[in-house]
N, C-alpha and C positions, 0 to 999 in steps of 0.2 A: 829117859824121852828114850824111844824106840827108835830107831836107826831109818827104816825102813819107812818109818810114819812122818819123820820127818821128812825123810826123801821129798817122800809125796805131797807135803804142803807147803817145801820149799820149789818146786815142780810148782805150783798153779798160781806160784805166785812170778816168774818168772817173767823174761822180759822178754814181749820178741823179738827175733828177731835173725836170720840165716845164723847154720851152719856154724858155717867161718867166721859171723859176728861174734854168734853167744861162742866156743873158743879165746876170741882174742879180750872180747867185754870182759869174761871172768878172769883172764889169767893175770888183766891189766886191772883190773880192781883185788886182784887179793897181795899180785905186789904192793897197789896204794895203798891197804890196805896194814896188809905186814911191817910197810915203811914210817905207814902214820905206829902202830908198837913199839919195832927199838927207837924211835924215835921220844916212844915215851918210860921207857925203860933204860932211855937215857939219862933223862931228866934227875926220874928217881935217882938211879945211882951217881951219877954223877951232880949233878945241878943241885939236889936232895930235896926234890918234890918230894910233898906230902904222897905215898901210893892209894890208888882210885883204881882200887874194884870194880867197879864197875865200868871203870872206862876202860882195861880191862878185858873181862868179859862180854861191853857190848862190840870191840873191836872182835880179838877172836871169835866169838858168834858169826859177823860181816864175814870175817876170813872160813870158817864153817862154809855159812852159806852159798859164796861162792867156788868154795871148792866141793858142795853137791852136787851145785848147778854143769862147776864141770863136769862129773862121776854123770849124772841124767844125763849133759849129752853126746856119753861113750858108750853108755846104757849099766854104767855098770852102781855094785852095789855099797855104798860103804862101810856096809859089816864084810865084804870083799878085802875090800882096800886096810881096812884096820886089820883083819885078820895075816895079809901077804906083808904087809907093814912089821907086821908082829913078827909073823915065819924069818923077812932078813935081818931085821935087829937079833933073831936067835945064832942064823949062820953067824953073824960077827960077832959076838957074843955069847959064845953058847952056854957059858956058867953063869951067865949073868942076865937072862932074860929068858923066863919060866913062860911061851908059850900056851900053854894050858886055862 
């Protein structure tokens, strides 16, 4: 999947709201889905639930969608965000992270 194409498709399905509402909605959705993911991982590790690959992928996909909505609201590309994240990781761990 190409990030630019994904960003365009997500933008086509975004909920219509004013800028402030978009930011709050998507930030809260990220927090909610991250909480669901954390709870699922806890259940797998501590309560020995079966590993649910499909559900984990769904939650990660939901989180990616909300991150994309925020990126779109700010006018940022996911490619730029990913590149900047790798640069930051390289600064923190210069011997462990290859940014190329």
